[in-house]
N, C-alpha and C positions, 0 to 999 in steps of 0.2 A: 223805751228807749236807752239806748245805753249810757250807761254811766260815763261821771267821770272819771272817778274815784282811782284809786289806785289797787286796790288788788277788786280783781272781777266779781260779779257772781253769775253760778248758775243754781238755780233752781228745776230739781229730778220728782215728777210724783207719782208713788208709786201706787198703789189694789195688789199688793206682795206677786200679782202673778207673774207665769214664764216670762210674756212680754214685758213687762215695767224691766225684769230683771234686765231685758237686754236692750232698756233705755239705759237703767242705773249704768252699766261699763262702756256705755258710751256717754254721758254725767262725767264717769271715773276718770277721767280716760282722754275729756278737753283740759277737765279737773287739774289734774296733771300738768300739761300743755302750759297754763296758762296761770298755775298757782295760784289758781280761785279759790274762793270760798265757795262750797257746793251744800245745798241744804237740801234732803232728803223728807217729802211733805204727802205726808196720808192723809189722805181725807175720807174719813163719814162718821157711821151715827154711833162711836162708842166716846162715853165718857172717856176723859183721860186718865181716867184708873183703869178704864179695860180698856185701854189702846195696845196691843198685841207689839208692845216693843221688840220681840226679840225675833220678831219677821219680817222686820225695816235688814234689806243689805247690807252683809257686814266687807264693811269698808278696810280694815285693814288683812280679814280675811281674807279677802282678793285681793288688797296690793300683797300681801306674801304668796298665796295663786302665781301672780307675774312676777317674783325672782324679788321687787323689789324693797321691800323690807321680811327683815329672818322672823323664822317662827317664834323667836323670843323677845318680838318688837314691840314693846308700850301702846300705851292707843295713844300717848302724847307721841311717841314721834314718827306719825300721820302729816303732823305742824313740822314736828324740829328736824327733821330729815328732810321730805319732800314738800316744805311747802304749805301743803291744801290743810285750810282747814274747816272744817266736817260740822254739822249742826244733823240732829233728827228731830220733824216737829209734827205737831199732828193740829188736823185740824176740826170740828166736830162741823157735817154740813152732809146731810140722806142726799144732799144736788151735788158733786164732785163740784159741775163746775160755776155753783154757787161761791162754794167754799173758796177754792184753789182762784175765781178773780176776788175772794175778800180779801184772801190772804195777798195775794199779786199789790190788792192798791192801798196794802197797808206797808208792802214788802219787797216795791216794782226788784225786775231780777236782767240781768243782763243777755241768757241766753235760758230760755226754759228747755224744756226736755222730757222729753212725753214716750209714750208706748201711741197708737193709733190706729182701728181696725182697716179704713178705710171701706165704709161701708160701704151695700150701692140698695135701691127696690126700696119696700119696705121698711127695712132698719131704719133705712137714713130718711126714711121722710117722716116715719115714729120719732126720729131719737136723735136728732145732731149730736154729731162728734163729742167727744167732750174736750183734746185737745184745739180743736177749731176753737172752738165757741170761745173759750179761754182766750187762747191767740188774739181772739179776732177782738174781742172785748177789752181787755187791756194791752193788746197794740205792742203782747210780745215779742223779739225773732225766738220763734218756738222750732227747736229742732224732731219732730215728727218720725218714729221707726214705724212700720209697718207689718201688723200680724202675718207672722211666715209669711215673711218679706227678704229680702235680703242684707246688711249689715253691714258697714266698716270697721269694725271694732271687733278683735277677734275674742272673744269673754274667756279665752284661756290662757290668754299672756298681755292682752290689754292691748297690741297697736294695732295699725290704722293701716288701712288699701285703700284710703279714701286718692284715687291720682281724679277722677275726672268728671268735673261740675256741669251738670246744665242750669243756666241762670237765664229765666224768663221774665225782656222784662214786658210790661203793658206802658204802652213808653202815653197813656193819657199821666204817669205820673212822674215826678220829677225822678230821676236815679240815683241822685248823688248818696242819701247819706245809704242805700243801698250798698252801695258799692263799697263805699268806703267801711260799711261791717266787716263785709267780707273780705277785702283787705286788714282786715288786722284778727278775723278768726281763721276764717280755711285753714291759714300756715299753721294752725295750732289742730285741725280737724285732721291733716291729712298725714299720708306716711311718712318717717322721719328721714327724712337728706330728701324724700323723693318731688318733685315739680309738679304744680295738680294744673291741669287745665283746665283753664275754666272760658266755656263757650259762649256767652254770653249772646241770647236771644232777642232784638228787637222784635215784635211785635206789636201787627196795625198802625196806626197813623201814627204820624205823618208819610204821604208819599215818600218823601228823603227819607234818610233814616238818619237820627241826632250824630252827631260829630260826639262818644261819649272819653269823656276825663276818665279813664282807666287811674287808681288809685298807685302806685307805684308799690308791690310788693318782693319781700321774700317768697322763691317757688309758687307764685303765683305765673301763667304767661294766661294773658287774656290771648280769647280769639273772640273773635266778630259773626252771626250770623242775623240776616233778617227774617222777616215773615208777614204775610199780609194775610196770614187764615187765622182764625180765632186763634186763644194763644192756646188752648189745651189739645188743641188738633195740631196744631206748630210745635208745643212740647213734643208731643206722637211722634211726627212725624223725626225732629232735629234728632230725636231719640232714639231711633230706628239706628243710624249711618253713626251716632260717637258711644253708645251704649254709657248715659251716666251714672256714678258709681249714687249720687246723691243730684237731685232737681233742687233747686232754688225760686219762689214763688210768689209773689206780690199777695198778701189774704183778700179774701171777700169774704162781700158774708156768710153762713152757712144754714143760718136760719130766716133767709127768703123764700118765698116760696117757687120762688125758678129756682136757689139751687137746692132747696129738699123734693125740688121732683125730676131734676138733673142728676143734679149733683152738683157741688162746689169742684173748682177747680183745686185742689188738693186733692177731694173725694174720686174725680177720679184717677188722677197721676197715679194716685198709689195704690191701684186697685187694678187699677192697667199695668203700672210698669215694677209695682214693689218695691220700689226705693226708697229710704232716708227720702225725706220734704222737710225744709227749713224755709221755715214760712215766714215774707215779713213784713212788718206790720207800714203800713202807707197812712204817713199824716199827713192834718189837714182836709180827710174826707171825712 
């Protein structure tokens, strides 16, 4: 659940892969807009003395590449000049699902950013998604970046191209908390000065769509859609016409038998559309 403290918290998990580096660029770009506390977390079997700290993404180096810091910038300039606080952490656990979950239960975050593969077939059945499992267990708002998929932050400049978002609402759940979160965070994920079209797709019962009270937010243009199809099918159909840069969906369990056989909502959406997915927790379930 989003904290009420003044400084937003963002957690990036990294396994030092190229996919994790893409997730890092997104986390850092959002942290700059939000003036957030950004924590980089690696989970592995190494002892603290063996953690390869030099393999963590370079925050200062990236900010210099983006033209936000000079080549002679000191480490303290990151917070003194840009207003973001950086922490690098390591959690010892051979299973990153458990390690990241344990960390988040001690230190909750407002936004979790992770790379995800969008598994299919036997890979999904044998080994559920780390990102989805952690997101579901900890009820974290989680931005998942697909392997070999599209992205909305340019690694070379840090600029965003996010202009169109598809938000699928399962109307069995109260959408107010979700919509409030989007109103606070989407403007800071978007392209500078651009208006973001947010297509709110109401899926399923009741027969008559709810009259949603969407929060007022600068640079967000809310638009309504309705479908009585199954949620993933409804998302696929809507995506054909609006071509979203990101899909927002309420989390479901990735580990139940149906999810492992057929694929969770996020698995299926990410594998097919290859766009970032913002997974939103469902409270009270």
